[in-house]
N, C-alpha and C positions, 0 to 999 in steps of 0.2 A: 397474389400477393400484394398487398396495396405499399405504397411511398414509405410509409413512416415503418411498416414493419421490414420494408430492405432496408433500409437505414441504419434501424435495430443489427439487423443478423450481420452487414457491413461490421456496425462497430462493437461487435460481439466477438465477431473473428479477429480484428485489432487484438483487441482483451489480451485473446486468448493467447496469441501471439509475442504480446508484451509479455506479459505472464511466464512463457516458457524462454524468452530472452534473456531476462534478469537472472543475478545469481540471487541461489538459495537462500543466501543472507539478506539480502535483500527484499527478496518477495517475501518472506517470512516478516518481516519488520512490517513491512508496505501492508499486510492481511490486518497487522496484528494495529497498527493506526487506522486504517479503514473500518476496521471493526469497533474501535473504540469511539473513534467519529471523531473527538479531539483527543487528544494523547498528550499529557504532561509525562516528565522523569520517567521516559523509556528507555535509562537507561537503570533506572533503579532496579536491585533485587525483588521486588514486588511487580512491576510490567513486564520483567523478562520471567518470572517463573509464571505468570498468569498466563503469558503466551506463548510458553515453551522457548522463548529465543536463545540462541547459545548468548556468550558470555558478556556483561555491558562494553569492554573493550570492540566488540567484535558487531556491536550495535552502532558505536562511533562512528566506524568505517562504513557502516551500511547505509546507513542516515547521511553522510555527505555524499554518497552516491544515488540515494536516490532524489537530494534535494540537484545534484549537478544533470539527473537526468531532469527535472521540474516534475515529477511524479508525486512529489510532496512539498508542501508548504510551511513556512517557520512563524510564525507571530509570536515573539516574547518567549515565552519558555513553553509554549502548545505549537504541535505537530498537529497537521490534517491532510487528507490527499488532494490532489488540487483538482484532479477530474472526479465531478461528480457522478457522471456516467461509469468510471471504473470503481470510486467507492460501493455505489449500489450494486453491480457485478460481483465485487470480492462478497458483498456482504451476503447476497442473494446464493453462491455458488461455491462458498469457502467458508 
């Protein structure tokens, strides 16, 4: 195993652990934002239905938790996953 493969494997395990530890509503929202790339109107009916998310009020508490954990960022009215490796892993695996 070369150095870069080893780093990737360590990172992958950390991401899997993280995904297992965050609450289901936060995990679902994180996946939705990652798949969008840059997500707007995340509590809208359209976004909620597209990504099979819980109610808009649940989204507001989930987004607060994800922001506190620095898993997502907010610029204006747009949300994105802070960690590019996390985003790539979600898009490839979930």
